[in-house]
C-alpha positions in Angstrom: -1.7 36.5 -8.6 -1.5 40.4 -7.1 -2.0 39.5 -3.5 1.4 39.2 -1.8 0.8 35.8 -0.6 4.5 35.0 0.3 4.8 37.9 2.6 1.1 36.9 4.4 2.7 33.3 4.6 5.8 34.7 6.1 4.5 37.2 8.3 1.1 35.8 9.5 3.0 33.8 12.6 4.9 36.7 13.5 1.4 39.0 14.0 0.0 35.8 15.7 2.7 35.6 18.1 1.8 39.3 19.2 -2.0 38.3 19.9 -0.6 36.1 21.9 1.7 38.3 23.5 -1.4 40.4 24.5 -3.5 37.4 25.6 -4.4 37.2 29.5 -5.3 33.7 29.4 -2.5 32.9 32.4 -4.7 29.9 34.1 -5.1 27.0 31.5 -3.0 28.4 28.6 -5.9 27.2 26.4 -5.9 31.0 24.9 -2.3 30.8 23.5 -2.5 27.5 22.3 -5.8 28.0 20.6 -4.4 31.0 18.9 -1.4 29.5 18.1 -2.8 26.4 16.4 -5.3 28.3 14.2 -2.3 30.1 13.5 -0.3 27.6 12.5 -2.9 25.5 10.5 -3.9 28.8 8.1 -0.6 29.2 7.6 -0.1 25.4 6.4 -3.5 25.8 4.3 -2.2 28.8 2.8 0.8 27.2 1.7 -0.9 24.2 0.4 -2.6 26.6 -1.4 0.9 28.3 -2.7 1.9 24.9 -4.0 -1.7 24.0 -5.6 -1.1 27.3 -7.6 2.2 27.1 -8.2 3.2 26.1 -12.2 5.5 23.1 -11.8 6.1 23.1 -15.4 8.4 25.9 -15.3 11.8 26.3 -13.4 11.1 30.4 -13.4 10.6 31.8 -9.6 7.1 32.1 -9.1 4.9 34.6 -7.0 7.9 37.0 -7.0 7.2 40.1 -4.8 10.1 42.9 -4.7 10.5 45.9 -2.5 13.7 48.4 -2.2 14.7 48.7 1.7 17.7 50.2 2.0 18.2 53.2 -1.0 18.1 49.9 -3.0 21.1 48.4 -1.7 19.0 45.6 -0.1 15.6 44.6 -1.8 13.1 42.7 0.1 12.8 40.2 -2.7 10.6 37.0 -2.6 10.0 34.0 -4.7 9.7 30.1 -4.7 9.8 27.5 -7.3 9.6 23.8 -7.1 12.2 22.9 -5.2 11.3 25.6 -2.4 8.0 25.3 -1.9 7.8 21.7 -1.0 10.3 22.9 2.1 7.8 26.0 3.0 4.9 23.3 3.2 7.2 21.1 5.5 7.7 23.8 7.4 4.3 24.9 7.9 3.4 21.2 8.1 5.6 20.4 11.2 4.8 23.6 13.0 1.4 22.7 14.5 2.7 19.7 15.2 4.9 21.1 17.4 2.1 23.3 19.0 0.5 20.2 19.9 3.2 18.8 21.3 3.9 21.0 24.1 0.4 20.4 25.2 1.8 17.4 27.0 5.8 18.5 27.2 5.8 22.5 28.2 4.5 23.1 31.4 6.0 26.3 32.5 5.8 29.7 30.6 3.8 28.0 27.7 2.8 31.4 26.3 6.5 32.5 25.5 7.6 28.9 24.0 4.2 29.2 21.7 5.9 33.0 20.6 9.2 31.5 20.2 7.9 29.0 18.1 5.8 31.1 15.7 8.6 33.5 15.7 11.1 30.7 14.5 8.4 29.9 11.8 8.5 33.5 10.1 12.1 33.3 9.9 12.2 29.5 8.6 9.8 30.5 5.8 11.5 33.6 5.0 14.7 31.4 4.5 13.0 29.5 2.0 11.6 32.5 0.2 14.5 34.8 -0.2 16.1 35.7 -3.4 18.3 38.1 -1.9 21.7 37.6 -0.3 21.4 39.9 2.5 17.4 38.8 3.4 18.2 35.2 3.0 21.4 36.0 5.6 18.8 37.7 7.8 16.3 35.2 8.3 19.0 32.5 8.2 20.9 33.7 11.2 17.3 35.4 12.9 16.4 31.8 13.4 19.1 31.2 16.0 17.8 33.2 18.8 14.1 31.8 18.9 16.1 28.2 18.8 18.7 29.6 21.6 15.8 30.7 23.9 14.1 27.2 23.4 16.7 25.0 24.3 18.2 27.3 26.6 14.9 28.4 28.8 13.2 25.3 28.3 15.5 22.8 28.0 17.1 20.0 30.1 19.2 19.9 33.0 22.8 21.3 30.5 20.2 23.5 28.7 22.7 26.9 29.0 25.5 24.5 27.9 23.7 23.6 24.9 22.6 26.6 23.6 25.6 28.3 23.9 26.9 25.7 22.0 24.6 25.5 19.2 24.3 29.5 19.2 28.6 29.9 18.6 29.0 26.7 16.6 26.2 28.3 13.8 26.8 32.1 14.4 30.7 31.6 13.8 30.1 29.6 11.0 28.1 32.3 9.3 30.7 35.0 9.6 32.5 33.8 6.9 29.3 33.5 4.8 28.6 37.3 5.5 31.9 37.9 4.4 31.3 36.4 1.2 27.9 37.9 0.6 29.6 41.6 1.2 32.4 40.3 -1.5 29.9 39.2 -4.3 28.3 42.6 -3.8 31.7 43.8 -4.4 32.1 42.0 -7.7 28.9 42.0 -9.1 27.0 45.1 -7.8 24.0 43.3 -6.9 22.5 40.7 -3.7 19.4 39.9 -6.3 20.2 36.1 -6.6 18.6 35.6 -10.1 20.6 38.8 -11.0 23.6 36.8 -10.1 23.0 33.6 -11.7 22.9 35.8 -15.1 26.2 38.0 -13.8 27.9 34.4 -13.4 31.1 35.1 -10.7 34.2 35.0 -12.4 36.2 31.6 -12.0 39.0 33.2 -9.8 36.6 34.2 -6.8 34.8 31.1 -6.7 36.4 28.7 -4.6 37.1 30.9 -1.7 33.3 32.2 -1.7 32.6 28.7 -1.9 34.1 27.9 1.2 33.3 30.8 2.9 29.4 29.4 2.2 30.6 25.7 3.1 31.4 27.4 6.3 27.9 28.2 7.5 26.4 25.3 5.7 28.5 22.5 6.9 27.9 23.6 10.7 23.8 23.9 9.6 23.7 20.6 8.2 25.6 19.5 10.3 28.7 17.8 8.4 31.7 16.0 10.0 33.5 17.4 11.9 31.3 20.0 13.0 28.4 18.2 14.0 29.0 18.0 17.7 26.8 20.8 18.6 23.7 18.9 17.5 23.6 15.5 19.9 24.0 18.3 23.2 21.2 20.5 21.1 18.9 17.5 20.9 19.4 16.1 24.4 18.7 19.0 26.0 15.7 20.7 23.8 12.3 20.0 24.5 10.1 17.8 22.3 9.1 20.6 20.1 12.4 22.0 19.8 14.2 18.6 18.8 11.4 18.3 16.0 11.9 21.7 14.7 15.4 21.3 14.7 15.5 17.9 12.8 13.0 18.6 10.6 13.6 21.7 9.5 16.4 23.7 10.5 19.2 21.1 9.3 17.6 21.0 5.9 18.3 24.8 5.5 21.9 24.2 4.7 21.2 21.4 1.9 18.7 24.2 0.6 21.8 26.4 0.3 23.8 24.4 -1.6 20.9 24.1 -4.0 19.6 27.6 -4.1 23.4 29.3 -3.9 26.6 26.7 -3.7 26.2 24.9 -7.1 24.2 27.7 -9.4 27.0 30.5 -8.5 29.9 28.7 -7.8 29.6 25.9 -10.4 33.5 25.9 -11.1 34.1 25.9 -7.3 31.2 23.0 -6.6 33.0 20.7 -9.5 36.5 21.6 -7.6 35.7 20.6 -4.3 33.0 17.1 -5.1 35.8 15.1 -3.8 36.2 17.1 -0.3 32.3 16.9 -0.1 32.1 13.0 -1.0 34.7 12.3 1.9 32.9 14.4 4.3 29.6 12.7 3.6 31.1 9.2 3.6 32.8 9.8 6.5 29.5 11.5 8.4 27.3 8.3 7.2 29.5 5.8 8.5 31.1 7.1 11.7 27.9 8.9 13.1 26.2 5.6 12.5 29.0 3.5 14.6 28.5 6.0 17.0 25.1 6.0 17.0 25.3 1.8 17.8 27.1 2.7 21.2 24.8 5.3 22.3 22.4 4.7 25.7 20.3 7.4 25.1 17.5 7.2 22.6 17.6 11.1 21.7 21.2 11.1 21.2 20.8 7.7 19.0 18.2 9.5 17.1 20.7 12.6 16.9 23.6 10.7 15.7 21.0 9.1 12.9 20.3 12.5 11.6 23.8 13.6 11.0 24.3 10.2 9.0 20.7 10.8 7.0 22.2 14.3 5.9 25.4 12.8 4.9 23.2 11.2 2.2 21.7 14.5 1.1 25.2 16.2 0.5 26.4 12.9 -1.2 23.8 12.8 -3.8 23.5 17.0 -4.1 27.2 16.8 -5.6 26.6 14.1 -7.8 25.2 16.5 -10.1 22.7 13.9 -11.6 18.9 14.5 -11.8 18.5 11.1 -9.7 21.4 12.2 -6.9 19.7 15.8 -6.7 16.4 14.5 -6.2 17.3 12.0 -3.8 18.6 14.4 -1.8 15.7 16.6 -2.0 13.1 13.6 -1.4 15.9 12.5 1.3 15.4 16.1 2.8 11.3 15.5 3.1 11.6 12.2 4.1 14.0 12.6 7.0 12.0 16.2 8.1 8.8 13.2 8.6 11.0 10.6 9.7 13.1 12.4 12.6 10.3 14.4 13.9 8.3 11.0 14.2 11.1 9.9 16.2 11.8 12.6 18.3 7.8 12.9 19.2 8.0 9.0 20.2 10.8 9.7 22.7 8.9 12.4 23.8 5.5 10.2 24.5 7.3 8.1 26.6 9.5 11.1 28.4 6.7 12.5 29.4 5.8 9.6 31.2 9.0 8.3 32.8 11.4 11.3 32.5 13.9 9.3 31.1 15.5 8.8 27.5 17.6 6.1 28.7 17.1 2.7 26.2 17.8 0.9 29.7 14.9 2.1 30.9 12.8 0.7 28.8 11.8 -2.9 27.6 8.5 -4.4 26.5 6.5 -1.6 25.9 4.5 -3.6 23.4 2.9 -5.6 26.0 1.5 -2.3 27.7 1.6 0.3 24.9 0.7 -1.5 21.7 -0.4 1.9 20.0 2.7 3.4 20.7 4.7 0.4 19.8 3.0 0.3 16.5 3.9 3.8 15.5 7.4 3.3 16.8 7.9 0.6 14.6 6.9 2.0 11.7 8.8 4.9 12.3 11.7 3.0 12.7 11.7 0.7 9.8 11.2 4.1 7.7 14.2 5.4 9.1 16.4 2.3 7.8 14.7 2.4 4.5 12.4 0.0 4.4 10.8 -0.2 0.8 7.4 1.4 0.5 8.4 3.8 2.9 9.9 7.9 2.0 13.2 6.6 3.7 13.9 4.0 0.7 13.2 6.2 -2.1 15.4 9.0 -0.8 18.3 6.9 -0.4 18.1 4.6 -3.2 17.8 7.5 -5.6 20.9 9.1 -3.6 22.8 5.7 -4.0 21.9 5.6 -7.6 23.2 8.8 -8.9 26.2 8.2 -6.7 26.8 4.8 -8.4 27.1 7.3 -11.6 29.9 9.1 -10.4 31.7 7.0 -7.6 31.8 3.1 -7.4 33.4 3.6 -4.0 31.3 6.4 -2.8 28.0 4.5 -3.6 29.6 1.0 -2.1 30.7 3.0 1.3 27.1 4.8 1.3 25.3 1.5 0.9 27.5 0.2 3.9 26.0 3.0 5.8 22.5 1.7 4.9 23.6 -1.4 6.7 24.8 0.3 9.6 21.5 2.0 10.0 19.6 -0.9 9.8 21.4 -2.1 12.6 21.4 0.6 14.9 17.6 1.2 14.5 16.6 -2.0 14.9 18.6 -2.4 18.3 16.8 0.1 19.1 13.7 -1.2 18.4 14.5 -4.0 19.9 15.7 -3.2 23.6 12.8 -0.2 23.8 9.5 -2.3 22.2 10.6 -5.5 22.6 12.9 -7.2 25.5 12.2 -8.0 28.9 10.2 -5.4 30.7 12.7 -4.9 34.1 11.2 -1.5 35.0 7.9 -2.2 37.0 6.7 1.7 36.5 6.2 0.4 32.8 3.7 -1.9 33.8 1.5 1.3 34.6 1.9 3.2 31.6 -0.9 4.8 29.8 -1.2 4.3 25.9 -0.9 7.5 23.7 -3.6 9.8 23.9 -5.7 11.5 21.3 -3.1 14.7 21.0 -0.5 12.3 20.4 -2.3 10.2 18.0 -3.0 12.9 15.6 0.4 13.6 15.7 2.0 10.4 14.7 -0.6 9.3 12.7 -0.4 12.1 10.5 3.4 11.6 10.0 3.0 7.9 9.4 0.3 8.3 6.7 2.4 10.5 5.0 5.6 8.7 5.0 3.8 5.6 4.0 1.6 7.9 1.3 4.7 9.2 -0.7 6.8 6.4 0.0 4.5 4.2 -2.1 3.2 7.1 -4.6 6.2 10.1 -4.3 4.7 11.3 -7.7 3.4 14.6 -6.4 6.7 15.6 -4.8 8.8 14.5 -7.8 6.8 16.6 -10.4 6.6 19.4 -8.1 10.5 19.7 -8.1 11.2 18.2 -11.3 11.8 20.6 -13.9 13.7 23.0 -11.3 16.3 20.1 -10.6 16.5 19.6 -14.8 17.1 23.6 -15.0 19.7 23.2 -12.1 21.8 20.3 -13.5 21.5 22.1 -17.1 22.8 25.4 -15.9 25.5 24.0 -14.2 26.5 22.1 -17.2 26.1 24.9 -19.3 28.4 27.3 -16.9 31.3 24.2 -17.2 31.1 24.0 -20.8 31.7 27.7 -21.0 35.2 27.6 -19.7 
């Protein structure tokens, strides 16, 4: 394909944000909303075409674009494989949902908010397309700026504190990664990812470089104990910000482990596997227990995100087909389920302006459509068979059992805790006694909310019963990743 489809995919949202900036419609914001919605849907359709055109029978990078940027020192190199394409499609699918959600939740500076969302989409797609370490780092860090503004300008009462905490945690964590990228260039003479794969970094450098990359990925994931910025960011962010943060931004770290940490530092990845297992298990159990103690719906879901992402790191570092495939599937699944849960919180928050669980109770009697959809997502989050939440965790634990019975056993206990806090939340919010008289006056989900929630529910159930399209897409790439990892270890 001679057409630069990846560059188009990356910069189409950025171009659309420029048109929104020039738009004059300030009265009802329909102009900026229509432009952004049309742009995001067009980007989504283009990503679907890219997925359809991808050859899933090869692990090679496809649709590669390469341009010299700074005196051949840095190349603007892009490409996708079976792993990255799914994160691109997830990004382009979630973005129009966020734009639709802002119709109900964002009342001030809507035009600027939409510009921030589209610019952030450009950076997120760029992360999953980058085949040069410098380009990856630029996209990876640039996403901090629009997200910082989304939290800091359109967030809640503690938005400034939460925005700066988010920014400082993620930026400081990435400084060491930048140093590591410079060191890799010094060692290999290139920042081209495919060339580094072939050159192979000497074993004596790998441990320090792996830890430097971990310093960034651990914060972005987030892993215990550097997860404390996430609940504050989620609580204060507007609904669309929480959706993007949980559905996409957290997945960049998991993608980074798969794209960089394991292929470039196989010896260090093997050496630090016990560390990852320990941090993952602590995250799964500890944050699940913390979730059980929350009285704020957004905080509960935020802590559950940390627990679910613990399964991702656990599965990746099993270095088994089931574990890694389960981790990728878990990331896609969590992207859909967490987005849906945060949207559900946003629906009732727009009506009562409260996130406290105690504010609600007996919603099933007055908001039956909302209650049904909420329960679908809650059951998916706790891993009900027939939903994507079950398959991801099942595959991860299957892979973990092959490596460590203890880690798998403790991870299974985390599933029990997950069921406990999601059922507890559902009981208090959807069922129970209605003590707040305002609930009786609430209206059920409107047309835009139905579109968002039903589309997510459909995908969660569809891929829960029929995961073949996803599994076939990344299957060959996962096999190649494991084979190259084993080959590197055997070459010692």
